[in-house]
gemmi code that builds the backbone of each chain (N, CA, C; Angstrom):
import gemmi

chains = {
    "A": [
        ("MET", (91.713, 55.061, 139.510), (92.603, 55.070, 140.661), (91.898, 55.666, 141.876)),
        ("GLU", (92.086, 54.979, 142.975), (91.447, 55.449, 144.183), (92.397, 56.325, 144.990)),
        ("SER", (91.993, 57.505, 145.256), (92.888, 58.381, 146.033), (92.765, 58.064, 147.514)),
        ("ALA", (93.771, 58.442, 148.233), (93.809, 58.132, 149.664), (92.674, 58.820, 150.410)),
        ("SER", (92.342, 60.009, 149.946), (91.339, 60.764, 150.676), (89.945, 60.166, 150.514)),
        ("ALA", (89.749, 59.410, 149.421), (88.434, 58.828, 149.180), (88.088, 57.762, 150.213)),
        ("LYS", (89.115, 57.143, 150.785), (88.869, 56.071, 151.757), (88.514, 56.617, 153.132)),
        ("LYS", (88.845, 57.887, 153.347), (88.586, 58.460, 154.669), (87.084, 58.627, 154.873)),
        ("ILE", (86.707, 58.518, 156.125), (85.293, 58.683, 156.449), (84.955, 60.175, 156.479)),
        ("ARG", (83.981, 60.516, 155.668), (83.540, 61.912, 155.613), (82.051, 61.979, 155.872)),
        ("PRO", (81.500, 62.997, 156.498), (82.254, 64.098, 157.090), (82.940, 63.712, 158.386)),
        ("LYS", (83.951, 64.451, 158.724), (84.665, 64.179, 159.966), (84.228, 65.190, 161.014)),
        ("TYR", (83.741, 64.659, 162.110), (83.306, 65.570, 163.169), (84.413, 65.809, 164.164)),
        ("LEU", (84.463, 67.015, 164.699), (85.502, 67.363, 165.651), (85.029, 67.044, 167.065)),
        ("ASN", (85.396, 65.869, 167.535), (85.106, 65.568, 168.933), (86.366, 65.849, 169.759)),
        ("LEU", (86.233, 65.762, 171.066), (87.341, 66.144, 171.932), (88.596, 65.290, 171.708)),
        ("PRO", (88.484, 63.929, 171.629), (89.693, 63.147, 171.374), (90.396, 63.553, 170.075)),
        ("ALA", (89.600, 63.879, 169.049), (90.206, 64.291, 167.776), (90.972, 65.588, 167.954)),
        ("ILE", (90.369, 66.534, 168.699), (91.027, 67.820, 168.916), (92.309, 67.635, 169.734)),
        ("LEU", (92.241, 66.727, 170.721), (93.382, 66.574, 171.620), (94.502, 65.721, 171.032)),
        ("PHE", (94.132, 64.622, 170.301), (95.171, 63.662, 169.932), (95.404, 63.498, 168.431)),
        ("GLU", (94.390, 63.774, 167.620), (94.535, 63.509, 166.195), (95.063, 64.698, 165.424)),
        ("ILE", (94.469, 65.856, 165.726), (94.822, 67.037, 164.947), (96.034, 67.712, 165.577)),
        ("ARG", (97.092, 67.809, 164.819), (98.290, 68.461, 165.334), (98.334, 69.875, 164.803)),
        ("LEU", (98.226, 70.825, 165.709), (98.252, 72.232, 165.300), (99.676, 72.648, 164.956)),
        ("PRO", (99.873, 73.338, 163.844), (101.179, 73.967, 163.602), (101.399, 75.131, 164.570)),
        ("VAL", (102.639, 75.569, 164.730), (102.948, 76.598, 165.735), (102.096, 77.868, 165.572)),
        ("PRO", (101.924, 78.394, 164.343), (101.063, 79.578, 164.238), (99.647, 79.318, 164.747)),
        ("GLY", (99.190, 78.065, 164.623), (97.877, 77.698, 165.151), (97.842, 77.786, 166.669)),
        ("TRP", (98.937, 77.350, 167.297), (99.029, 77.452, 168.758), (99.023, 78.902, 169.207)),
        ("VAL", (99.791, 79.735, 168.511), (99.815, 81.166, 168.842), (98.408, 81.741, 168.727)),
        ("SER", (97.693, 81.310, 167.685), (96.353, 81.816, 167.439), (95.372, 81.426, 168.544)),
        ("ILE", (95.337, 80.133, 168.880), (94.360, 79.707, 169.888), (94.736, 80.249, 171.259)),
        ("LEU", (96.048, 80.378, 171.531), (96.472, 80.963, 172.803), (96.136, 82.459, 172.853)),
        ("HIS", (96.166, 83.109, 171.689), (95.764, 84.520, 171.615), (94.293, 84.654, 172.021)),
        ("ARG", (93.497, 83.721, 171.530), (92.069, 83.747, 171.834), (91.807, 83.420, 173.303)),
        ("ILE", (92.470, 82.364, 173.805), (92.272, 81.963, 175.203), (92.755, 83.068, 176.152)),
        ("SER", (93.939, 83.626, 175.860), (94.450, 84.694, 176.727), (93.529, 85.916, 176.674)),
        ("GLY", (92.985, 86.202, 175.493), (92.057, 87.325, 175.364), (90.812, 87.116, 176.197)),
        ("ALA", (90.268, 85.895, 176.149), (89.069, 85.589, 176.936), (89.362, 85.714, 178.429)),
        ("LEU", (90.539, 85.224, 178.851), (90.909, 85.315, 180.267), (91.099, 86.762, 180.701)),
        ("LEU", (91.661, 87.583, 179.806), (91.867, 88.989, 180.156), (90.531, 89.703, 180.332)),
        ("PHE", (89.558, 89.334, 179.494), (88.214, 89.909, 179.643), (87.616, 89.504, 180.985)),
        ("PHE", (87.633, 88.219, 181.229), (87.163, 87.714, 182.513), (87.987, 86.500, 182.928)),
        ("PRO", (88.535, 86.501, 184.133), (88.306, 87.404, 185.255), (89.336, 88.527, 185.411)),
        ("PHE", (90.372, 88.575, 184.567), (91.519, 89.414, 184.914), (91.222, 90.907, 184.950)),
        ("THR", (90.357, 91.425, 184.051), (90.064, 92.866, 184.098), (89.414, 93.233, 185.431)),
        ("ALA", (88.478, 92.397, 185.871), (87.819, 92.656, 187.153), (88.843, 92.633, 188.282)),
        ("TRP", (89.759, 91.703, 188.210), (90.773, 91.558, 189.250), (91.700, 92.770, 189.299)),
        ("VAL", (92.163, 93.195, 188.122), (93.054, 94.354, 188.052), (92.335, 95.607, 188.557)),
        ("LEU", (91.049, 95.750, 188.216), (90.285, 96.899, 188.699), (90.179, 96.863, 190.218)),
        ("TYR", (89.989, 95.671, 190.774), (89.942, 95.531, 192.234), (91.272, 95.968, 192.849)),
        ("LEU", (92.381, 95.502, 192.255), (93.709, 95.849, 192.766), (93.968, 97.350, 192.663)),
        ("LEU", (93.570, 97.931, 191.525), (93.749, 99.368, 191.308), (92.914, 100.159, 192.314)),
        ("ASP", (91.664, 99.727, 192.477), (90.737, 100.383, 193.401), (91.310, 100.380, 194.816)),
        ("THR", (91.716, 99.198, 195.289), (92.205, 99.062, 196.661), (93.516, 99.824, 196.866)),
        ("SER", (94.420, 99.728, 195.898), (95.747, 100.324, 196.088), (95.719, 101.845, 195.975)),
        ("LEU", (94.729, 102.397, 195.253), (94.652, 103.857, 195.114), (93.748, 104.496, 196.156)),
        ("ARG", (92.967, 103.669, 196.852), (91.983, 104.196, 197.795), (92.655, 104.852, 199.002)),
        ("SER", (93.657, 104.166, 199.579), (94.305, 104.696, 200.774), (95.672, 104.067, 200.949)),
        ("GLU", (96.453, 104.672, 201.818), (97.775, 104.146, 202.165), (97.663, 102.714, 202.692)),
        ("GLN", (96.637, 102.494, 203.551), (96.446, 101.159, 204.112), (96.138, 100.146, 203.017)),
        ("GLY", (95.269, 100.569, 202.087), (94.905, 99.689, 200.986), (96.118, 99.324, 200.157)),
        ("PHE", (96.963, 100.324, 199.888), (98.178, 100.090, 199.108), (99.097, 99.098, 199.815)),
        ("GLN", (99.295, 99.331, 201.118), (100.176, 98.434, 201.889), (99.599, 97.029, 201.973)),
        ("TYR", (98.257, 96.960, 202.094), (97.618, 95.651, 202.161), (97.875, 94.873, 200.865)),
        ("VAL", (97.653, 95.543, 199.718), (97.857, 94.875, 198.428), (99.311, 94.461, 198.281)),
        ("LYS", (100.205, 95.394, 198.612), (101.622, 95.147, 198.361), (102.201, 94.090, 199.308)),
        ("MET", (101.891, 94.243, 200.607), (102.553, 93.397, 201.605), (101.812, 92.087, 201.877)),
        ("GLN", (100.474, 92.173, 201.930), (99.738, 90.973, 202.330), (99.125, 90.229, 201.156)),
        ("TYR", (98.321, 90.973, 200.385), (97.549, 90.316, 199.316), (98.455, 89.669, 198.272)),
        ("LEU", (99.401, 90.456, 197.746), (100.270, 89.935, 196.686), (101.332, 88.979, 197.217)),
        ("ASP", (101.337, 88.779, 198.538), (102.312, 87.870, 199.122), (101.773, 86.443, 199.216)),
        ("MET", (100.465, 86.307, 199.003), (99.872, 84.968, 199.061), (100.272, 84.170, 197.826)),
        ("PRO", (100.711, 82.913, 198.020), (101.157, 82.103, 196.879), (100.102, 81.963, 195.782)),
        ("VAL", (98.839, 81.766, 196.178), (97.765, 81.612, 195.183), (97.628, 82.883, 194.345)),
        ("VAL", (97.694, 84.032, 195.024), (97.573, 85.316, 194.335), (98.749, 85.520, 193.389)),
        ("LYS", (99.954, 85.147, 193.833), (101.139, 85.296, 192.995), (101.031, 84.420, 191.751)),
        ("LEU", (100.521, 83.219, 191.945), (100.338, 82.309, 190.814), (99.331, 82.891, 189.825)),
        ("GLY", (98.240, 83.431, 190.373), (97.228, 84.061, 189.525), (97.799, 85.244, 188.767)),
        ("LEU", (98.638, 86.019, 189.460), (99.257, 87.187, 188.843), (100.197, 86.761, 187.709)),
        ("LEU", (100.882, 85.640, 187.929), (101.789, 85.116, 186.900), (101.007, 84.716, 185.647)),
        ("VAL", (99.857, 84.077, 185.850), (99.006, 83.704, 184.715), (98.524, 84.959, 183.996)),
        ("PHE", (98.140, 85.983, 184.783), (97.706, 87.246, 184.193), (98.822, 87.868, 183.352)),
        ("ILE", (100.029, 87.892, 183.922), (101.158, 88.502, 183.200), (101.428, 87.738, 181.907)),
        ("TRP", (101.385, 86.409, 181.982), (101.610, 85.629, 180.756), (100.528, 85.928, 179.716)),
        ("ALA", (99.264, 85.936, 180.171), (98.161, 86.185, 179.240), (98.321, 87.546, 178.564)),
        ("TYR", (98.698, 88.564, 179.376), (98.870, 89.914, 178.829), (100.019, 89.939, 177.822)),
        ("CYS", (101.152, 89.350, 178.208), (102.337, 89.379, 177.337), (102.094, 88.590, 176.054)),
        ("HIS", (101.450, 87.427, 176.183), (101.192, 86.641, 174.973), (100.228, 87.377, 174.047)),
        ("HIS", (99.167, 87.929, 174.628), (98.189, 88.647, 173.812), (98.844, 89.851, 173.135)),
        ("PHE", (99.723, 90.513, 173.868), (100.460, 91.678, 173.370), (101.367, 91.280, 172.198)),
        ("CYS", (102.216, 90.269, 172.422), (103.186, 89.866, 171.385), (102.477, 89.289, 170.156)),
        ("ALA", (101.522, 88.401, 170.400), (100.798, 87.810, 169.270), (100.030, 88.884, 168.519)),
        ("GLY", (99.500, 89.859, 169.259), (98.756, 90.951, 168.640), (99.631, 91.771, 167.706)),
        ("ILE", (100.854, 92.057, 168.141), (101.785, 92.800, 167.285), (102.083, 91.990, 166.021)),
        ("ARG", (102.226, 90.670, 166.189), (102.463, 89.807, 165.030), (101.292, 89.895, 164.049)),
        ("TYR", (100.066, 89.909, 164.578), (98.896, 89.977, 163.685), (98.820, 91.317, 162.961)),
        ("LEU", (99.246, 92.393, 163.654), (99.242, 93.699, 162.996), (100.174, 93.668, 161.782)),
        ("PHE", (101.325, 92.987, 161.938), (102.248, 92.882, 160.805), (101.684, 91.968, 159.718)),
        ("LEU", (101.030, 90.876, 160.147), (100.417, 89.975, 159.159), (99.366, 90.719, 158.342)),
        ("ASP", (98.623, 91.622, 159.010), (97.610, 92.414, 158.306), (98.238, 93.297, 157.233)),
        ("LEU", (99.495, 93.681, 157.467), (100.203, 94.503, 156.486), (100.973, 93.631, 155.489)),
        ("ASP", (100.644, 92.329, 155.478), (101.288, 91.372, 154.574), (102.772, 91.183, 154.857)),
        ("LYS", (103.169, 91.444, 156.103), (104.568, 91.216, 156.479), (104.672, 89.879, 157.222)),
        ("GLY", (105.598, 89.035, 156.750), (105.838, 87.762, 157.439), (104.784, 86.712, 157.183)),
        ("ILE", (104.194, 86.724, 155.994), (103.130, 85.758, 155.723), (103.634, 84.491, 155.037)),
        ("GLU", (104.909, 84.457, 154.645), (105.466, 83.222, 154.083), (105.610, 82.192, 155.196)),
        ("LEU", (105.687, 80.915, 154.799), (105.682, 79.837, 155.795), (106.815, 79.968, 156.815)),
        ("ARG", (108.043, 80.177, 156.298), (109.187, 80.206, 157.210), (109.122, 81.357, 158.213)),
        ("PRO", (108.991, 82.606, 157.722), (108.866, 83.705, 158.704), (107.651, 83.549, 159.615)),
        ("ALA", (106.567, 82.992, 159.090), (105.374, 82.812, 159.925), (105.680, 81.874, 161.089)),
        ("ARG", (106.458, 80.817, 160.804), (106.811, 79.880, 161.876), (107.808, 80.499, 162.840)),
        ("ILE", (108.798, 81.185, 162.287), (109.823, 81.795, 163.144), (109.196, 82.823, 164.085)),
        ("THR", (108.336, 83.711, 163.524), (107.726, 84.740, 164.378), (106.787, 84.114, 165.406)),
        ("SER", (106.188, 82.962, 165.063), (105.326, 82.283, 166.037), (106.137, 81.810, 167.236)),
        ("TRP", (107.269, 81.169, 166.947), (108.147, 80.745, 168.044), (108.627, 81.946, 168.836)),
        ("LEU", (108.895, 83.031, 168.120), (109.354, 84.264, 168.757), (108.302, 84.784, 169.742)),
        ("VAL", (107.032, 84.783, 169.296), (105.940, 85.251, 170.159), (105.868, 84.404, 171.424)),
        ("ILE", (105.918, 83.079, 171.252), (105.845, 82.181, 172.414), (107.037, 82.412, 173.340)),
        ("GLY", (108.233, 82.505, 172.737), (109.455, 82.676, 173.528), (109.510, 84.013, 174.243)),
        ("VAL", (109.235, 85.083, 173.514), (109.333, 86.429, 174.107), (108.304, 86.605, 175.221)),
        ("SER", (107.080, 86.100, 175.007), (106.070, 86.285, 176.049), (106.421, 85.477, 177.299)),
        ("LEU", (107.017, 84.300, 177.123), (107.456, 83.530, 178.301), (108.619, 84.228, 179.003)),
        ("ALA", (109.531, 84.792, 178.212), (110.671, 85.507, 178.795), (110.199, 86.733, 179.569)),
        ("LEU", (109.229, 87.480, 178.985), (108.682, 88.655, 179.666), (107.985, 88.247, 180.958)),
        ("THR", (107.253, 87.117, 180.908), (106.581, 86.613, 182.105), (107.601, 86.296, 183.190)),
        ("ALA", (108.705, 85.652, 182.791), (109.766, 85.322, 183.746), (110.376, 86.599, 184.320)),
        ("PHE", (110.589, 87.608, 183.453), (111.187, 88.870, 183.896), (110.307, 89.571, 184.926)),
        ("PHE", (109.014, 89.762, 184.560), (108.114, 90.454, 185.484), (107.862, 89.613, 186.738)),
        ("GLY", (107.813, 88.301, 186.562), (107.631, 87.407, 187.707), (108.793, 87.542, 188.678)),
        ("ALA", (110.016, 87.594, 188.133), (111.210, 87.728, 188.979), (111.202, 89.061, 189.710)),
        ("ARG", (110.710, 90.136, 189.041), (110.652, 91.448, 189.684), (109.650, 91.449, 190.836)),
        ("LEU", (108.605, 90.638, 190.698), (107.553, 90.634, 191.714), (107.948, 89.843, 192.951)),
        ("TRP", (108.766, 88.822, 192.770), (109.072, 87.956, 193.907), (110.007, 88.550, 194.932)),
    ],
    "B": [
        ("MET", (81.781, 85.822, 134.735), (82.051, 86.894, 135.685), (81.026, 86.860, 136.823)),
        ("VAL", (81.562, 86.965, 138.007), (80.685, 86.967, 139.170), (80.360, 88.389, 139.564)),
        ("ARG", (79.095, 88.708, 139.507), (78.695, 90.047, 139.956), (78.140, 89.918, 141.367)),
        ("ARG", (78.889, 90.455, 142.287), (78.478, 90.321, 143.675), (77.872, 91.615, 144.156)),
        ("LEU", (76.696, 91.488, 144.731), (76.060, 92.683, 145.288), (76.396, 92.738, 146.776)),
        ("VAL", (77.177, 93.719, 147.135), (77.577, 93.821, 148.534), (76.574, 94.688, 149.278)),
        ("VAL", (75.938, 94.080, 150.246), (74.966, 94.837, 151.022), (75.303, 94.720, 152.501)),
        ("GLY", (74.604, 95.464, 153.292), (74.793, 95.362, 154.733), (75.317, 96.638, 155.317)),
        ("ALA", (75.505, 96.606, 156.633), (75.865, 97.823, 157.340), (77.369, 98.075, 157.320)),
        ("HIS", (78.142, 97.090, 156.851), (79.602, 97.185, 156.789), (80.223, 97.341, 158.165)),
        ("TYR", (79.521, 96.933, 159.209), (80.127, 97.103, 160.525), (81.243, 96.100, 160.750)),
        ("GLY", (81.310, 95.073, 159.911), (82.408, 94.109, 160.025), (83.749, 94.776, 159.823)),
        ("LEU", (83.864, 95.557, 158.769), (85.132, 96.247, 158.485), (85.426, 97.297, 159.552)),
        ("ARG", (84.374, 98.016, 159.947), (84.560, 99.055, 160.963), (85.091, 98.445, 162.262)),
        ("ASP", (84.486, 97.325, 162.684), (84.924, 96.669, 163.913), (86.339, 96.131, 163.778)),
        ("TRP", (86.618, 95.542, 162.619), (87.956, 94.997, 162.355), (89.006, 96.089, 162.494)),
        ("LEU", (88.722, 97.240, 161.879), (89.656, 98.369, 161.921), (89.758, 98.925, 163.337)),
        ("ALA", (88.605, 99.057, 163.993), (88.585, 99.600, 165.357), (89.405, 98.713, 166.289)),
        ("GLN", (89.308, 97.397, 166.105), (90.047, 96.480, 166.969), (91.550, 96.706, 166.827)),
        ("ARG", (91.983, 97.000, 165.603), (93.411, 97.225, 165.374), (93.901, 98.580, 165.888)),
        ("ILE", (93.087, 99.606, 165.676), (93.486, 100.940, 166.161), (93.528, 100.950, 167.688)),
        ("THR", (92.485, 100.363, 168.318), (92.471, 100.324, 169.780), (93.622, 99.465, 170.301)),
        ("ALA", (93.996, 98.419, 169.538), (95.112, 97.559, 169.948), (96.394, 98.372, 170.070)),
        ("VAL", (96.614, 99.277, 169.118), (97.828, 100.105, 169.151), (97.802, 101.031, 170.364)),
        ("ILE", (96.635, 101.642, 170.646), (96.508, 102.525, 171.817), (96.793, 101.749, 173.101)),
        ("ILE", (96.199, 100.548, 173.204), (96.399, 99.705, 174.384), (97.876, 99.349, 174.543)),
        ("ALA", (98.512, 98.982, 173.438), (99.915, 98.558, 173.485), (100.811, 99.714, 173.935)),
        ("VAL", (100.605, 100.912, 173.365), (101.439, 102.073, 173.712), (101.273, 102.419, 175.193)),
        ("TYR", (100.007, 102.462, 175.645), (99.739, 102.769, 177.055), (100.415, 101.735, 177.970)),
        ("SER", (100.302, 100.452, 177.593), (100.875, 99.382, 178.415), (102.378, 99.547, 178.570)),
        ("VAL", (103.050, 99.861, 177.464), (104.512, 100.013, 177.510), (104.888, 101.204, 178.386)),
        ("ILE", (104.149, 102.322, 178.255), (104.447, 103.516, 179.051), (104.275, 103.231, 180.545)),
        ("VAL", (103.128, 102.626, 180.912), (102.870, 102.353, 182.329), (103.874, 101.337, 182.887)),
        ("ALA", (104.169, 100.301, 182.108), (105.153, 99.306, 182.552), (106.508, 99.985, 182.773)),
        ("GLY", (106.870, 100.904, 181.877), (108.126, 101.636, 182.010), (108.156, 102.482, 183.270)),
        ("ILE", (107.052, 103.217, 183.512), (106.972, 104.077, 184.700), (107.094, 103.240, 185.980)),
        ("VAL", (106.373, 102.111, 186.019), (106.398, 101.252, 187.205), (107.801, 100.672, 187.417)),
        ("LEU", (108.446, 100.253, 186.324), (109.783, 99.660, 186.449), (110.809, 100.691, 186.916)),
        ("ILE", (110.688, 101.936, 186.391), (111.634, 102.993, 186.774), (111.480, 103.331, 188.259)),
        ("ASN", (110.217, 103.346, 188.735), (109.947, 103.755, 190.107), (109.966, 102.602, 191.117)),
        ("ALA", (110.315, 101.402, 190.663), (110.303, 100.260, 191.569), (111.396, 100.401, 192.622)),
        ("PRO", (111.153, 99.994, 193.884), (109.872, 99.495, 194.399), (108.869, 100.638, 194.616)),
        ("LEU", (107.663, 100.394, 194.211), (106.622, 101.415, 194.190), (106.170, 101.792, 195.607)),
        ("THR", (105.995, 103.106, 195.836), (105.414, 103.553, 197.101), (104.034, 104.139, 196.822)),
        ("PHE", (103.251, 104.290, 197.903), (101.888, 104.793, 197.745), (101.881, 106.209, 197.173)),
        ("VAL", (102.823, 107.040, 197.646), (102.864, 108.444, 197.206), (103.089, 108.520, 195.690)),
        ("VAL", (104.073, 107.760, 195.215), (104.379, 107.754, 193.778), (103.177, 107.243, 192.989)),
        ("TRP", (102.578, 106.168, 193.473), (101.435, 105.520, 192.820), (100.245, 106.471, 192.737)),
        ("LYS", (99.942, 107.148, 193.865), (98.793, 108.051, 193.908), (99.025, 109.296, 193.050)),
        ("ASP", (100.251, 109.837, 193.139), (100.591, 111.023, 192.347), (100.506, 110.751, 190.852)),
        ("LEU", (100.911, 109.542, 190.475), (100.867, 109.172, 189.057), (99.445, 109.288, 188.516)),
        ("PHE", (98.491, 108.714, 189.262), (97.102, 108.719, 188.788), (96.367, 110.025, 189.120)),
        ("ALA", (97.061, 110.941, 189.813), (96.451, 112.242, 190.101), (96.722, 113.231, 188.976)),
        ("GLN", (97.709, 112.911, 188.131), (98.069, 113.850, 187.062), (97.058, 113.813, 185.927)),
        ("GLY", (96.834, 115.012, 185.370), (95.814, 115.151, 184.330), (96.051, 114.269, 183.126)),
        ("TRP", (97.291, 114.296, 182.609), (97.572, 113.522, 181.396), (97.381, 112.034, 181.622)),
        ("MET", (97.735, 111.572, 182.865), (97.606, 110.151, 183.154), (96.129, 109.747, 183.221)),
        ("ARG", (95.290, 110.646, 183.772), (93.858, 110.347, 183.845), (93.250, 110.280, 182.452)),
        ("VAL", (93.619, 111.230, 181.612), (93.113, 111.229, 180.240), (93.600, 109.983, 179.496)),
        ("ALA", (94.911, 109.679, 179.652), (95.483, 108.511, 178.971), (94.808, 107.223, 179.438)),
        ("THR", (94.572, 107.130, 180.752), (93.953, 105.927, 181.296), (92.498, 105.794, 180.843)),
        ("LEU", (91.830, 106.948, 180.748), (90.447, 106.933, 180.268), (90.398, 106.484, 178.800)),
        ("LEU", (91.324, 106.997, 178.006), (91.429, 106.595, 176.606), (91.744, 105.103, 176.503)),
        ("PHE", (92.652, 104.659, 177.379), (93.009, 103.240, 177.435), (91.793, 102.380, 177.777)),
        ("ALA", (91.032, 102.815, 178.789), (89.860, 102.050, 179.218), (88.813, 101.972, 178.105)),
        ("ALA", (88.590, 103.107, 177.431), (87.618, 103.122, 176.336), (88.080, 102.215, 175.192)),
        ("SER", (89.379, 102.269, 174.890), (89.941, 101.413, 173.840), (89.784, 99.943, 174.205)),
        ("LEU", (90.065, 99.658, 175.485), (89.979, 98.287, 175.963), (88.554, 97.753, 175.839)),
        ("VAL", (87.580, 98.597, 176.177), (86.179, 98.181, 176.096), (85.804, 97.853, 174.646)),
        ("TRP", (86.167, 98.730, 173.736), (85.824, 98.523, 172.325), (86.537, 97.284, 171.771)),
        ("HIS", (87.842, 97.194, 172.047), (88.666, 96.078, 171.594), (88.118, 94.746, 172.106)),
        ("THR", (87.779, 94.745, 173.392), (87.276, 93.519, 174.018), (85.921, 93.143, 173.445)),
        ("TRP", (85.078, 94.141, 173.196), (83.767, 93.851, 172.644), (83.893, 93.127, 171.294)),
        ("VAL", (84.759, 93.613, 170.426), (84.939, 92.968, 169.126), (85.445, 91.538, 169.308)),
        ("GLY", (86.406, 91.366, 170.215), (86.975, 90.036, 170.452), (85.963, 89.063, 171.023)),
        ("VAL", (85.227, 89.515, 172.028), (84.224, 88.654, 172.663), (83.122, 88.301, 171.654)),
        ("ARG", (82.723, 89.290, 170.862), (81.708, 89.060, 169.831), (82.190, 88.005, 168.828)),
        ("ASP", (83.458, 88.079, 168.440), (84.035, 87.081, 167.525), (83.954, 85.678, 168.125)),
        ("ILE", (84.339, 85.581, 169.406), (84.334, 84.277, 170.078), (82.905, 83.732, 170.150)),
        ("LEU", (81.946, 84.598, 170.526), (80.559, 84.153, 170.643), (80.005, 83.735, 169.280)),
        ("MET", (80.376, 84.469, 168.225), (79.894, 84.123, 166.885), (80.470, 82.785, 166.427)),
        ("ASP", (81.681, 82.458, 166.891), (82.322, 81.215, 166.474), (81.777, 79.988, 167.204)),
        ("TYR", (81.457, 80.145, 168.490), (81.172, 78.957, 169.296), (79.723, 78.822, 169.727)),
        ("ILE", (78.992, 79.931, 169.806), (77.616, 79.860, 170.300), (76.657, 79.988, 169.112)),
        ("LYS", (76.028, 78.875, 168.753), (75.185, 78.879, 167.562), (73.727, 79.293, 167.794)),
        ("PRO", (73.071, 78.832, 168.875), (71.662, 79.232, 169.038), (71.544, 80.747, 169.242)),
        ("ASP", (70.659, 81.365, 168.461), (70.540, 82.831, 168.482), (70.256, 83.390, 169.870)),
        ("GLY", (69.341, 82.704, 170.588), (68.941, 83.204, 171.905), (70.115, 83.245, 172.861)),
        ("TRP", (70.872, 82.151, 172.885), (72.026, 82.083, 173.765), (73.082, 83.121, 173.393)),
        ("ARG", (73.288, 83.241, 172.059), (74.308, 84.188, 171.602), (73.940, 85.618, 172.009)),
        ("LEU", (72.668, 85.957, 171.784), (72.210, 87.310, 172.126), (72.337, 87.558, 173.622)),
        ("THR", (71.911, 86.547, 174.404), (71.982, 86.683, 175.859), (73.420, 86.935, 176.315)),
        ("LEU", (74.345, 86.103, 175.794), (75.742, 86.242, 176.209), (76.349, 87.560, 175.723)),
        ("GLN", (75.905, 88.013, 174.542), (76.390, 89.306, 174.057), (75.941, 90.430, 174.974)),
        ("VAL", (74.695, 90.360, 175.405), (74.178, 91.389, 176.329), (74.941, 91.328, 177.647)),
        ("VAL", (75.188, 90.094, 178.145), (75.947, 89.947, 179.394), (77.339, 90.566, 179.240)),
        ("ALA", (77.989, 90.270, 178.112), (79.333, 90.807, 177.877), (79.313, 92.334, 177.854)),
        ("LEU", (78.315, 92.900, 177.181), (78.213, 94.361, 177.118), (77.999, 94.967, 178.498)),
        ("LEU", (77.145, 94.302, 179.301), (76.895, 94.804, 180.652), (78.160, 94.744, 181.492)),
        ("VAL", (78.900, 93.629, 181.377), (80.160, 93.491, 182.119), (81.132, 94.595, 181.710)),
        ("LEU", (81.236, 94.837, 180.399), (82.157, 95.864, 179.910), (81.743, 97.255, 180.382)),
        ("ALA", (80.429, 97.531, 180.359), (79.939, 98.820, 180.841), (80.253, 98.971, 182.324)),
        ("GLY", (80.095, 97.871, 183.071), (80.407, 97.872, 184.497), (81.886, 98.142, 184.738)),
        ("TYR", (82.747, 97.482, 183.966), (84.195, 97.714, 184.070), (84.513, 99.192, 183.849)),
        ("PHE", (83.903, 99.758, 182.798), (84.217, 101.145, 182.450), (83.768, 102.092, 183.557)),
        ("GLY", (82.568, 101.849, 184.078), (82.065, 102.670, 185.177), (82.964, 102.588, 186.391)),
        ("TRP", (83.410, 101.389, 186.685), (84.313, 101.168, 187.820), (85.622, 101.937, 187.615)),
        ("ALA", (86.159, 101.851, 186.384), (87.412, 102.527, 186.077), (87.275, 104.042, 186.253)),
        ("VAL", (86.142, 104.610, 185.770), (85.903, 106.048, 185.895), (85.839, 106.436, 187.373)),
        ("GLN", (85.159, 105.582, 188.158), (85.030, 105.833, 189.586), (86.391, 105.850, 190.291)),
        ("ILE", (87.270, 104.927, 189.892), (88.607, 104.867, 190.493), (89.415, 106.113, 190.109)),
        ("LEU", (89.290, 106.516, 188.851), (90.105, 107.630, 188.346), (89.659, 108.975, 188.903)),
        ("PHE", (88.351, 109.174, 189.028), (87.846, 110.493, 189.415), (87.148, 110.427, 190.770)),
        ("ARG", (87.904, 109.962, 191.748), (87.323, 109.829, 193.065), (87.491, 111.131, 193.830)),
    ],
}
model = gemmi.Model(1)
for chain_id, residues in chains.items():
    chain = gemmi.Chain(chain_id)
    for i, (resn, *xyz) in enumerate(residues, 1):
        res = gemmi.Residue()
        res.name, res.seqid = resn, gemmi.SeqId(i, " ")
        for name, pos in zip(("N", "CA", "C"), xyz):
            atom = gemmi.Atom()
            atom.name, atom.element = name, gemmi.Element(name[0])
            atom.pos, atom.b_iso = gemmi.Position(*pos), 0.0
            res.add_atom(atom)
        chain.add_residue(res)
    model.add_chain(chain)
structure = gemmi.Structure()
structure.add_model(model)
structure.setup_entities()
């Protein structure tokens, strides 16, 4: 008897179309890759950016007013800040989930999927909350 | 029976553990600072400057920065090990990452103790 897998072409290489259209990531997979992408973004450029903002806003009254009134009022800057907030919140929430996974909590399929949706939902909600406070 | 001889510096486990411990420090600091900022909103320069002038806040922020550097190093190293295969490129990018992190830390110290 010929099994279905025997007919498939092996080895299978991961090219971009395969990654984009063929392979469907389960939700925990999305949380995982977004954790990695958000982490990379937080390393660069966001840490440098936050340090710049901290430096300018703590340097002088003028610097603080400039950041608050002018710099953070630019639409591009606000959009960038929103991406930063999302990256931070997602990395934070997904990170807490991984800490629990390390303790063998929530490793069954159902809780793993539910907590994944929770991470995505909560981090988006937090982004909306902080975004609304900033506007 | 498989007899496995485990050798090496065991820095894998140390880094893994360090990444988790620093993650908790980062998370706690983040929640505290977010809480302080939300309570004091809208933020004024006086409140902002006084916050970072306090001893405990400087120590906490320094601890946070050190944790962030260590945590980020493990994460960046993981990413480079996964995607960058040629040794020369990997080493180069690792050195660049370390220099960037050292620069971040120096900058943070400069901001805190001006």
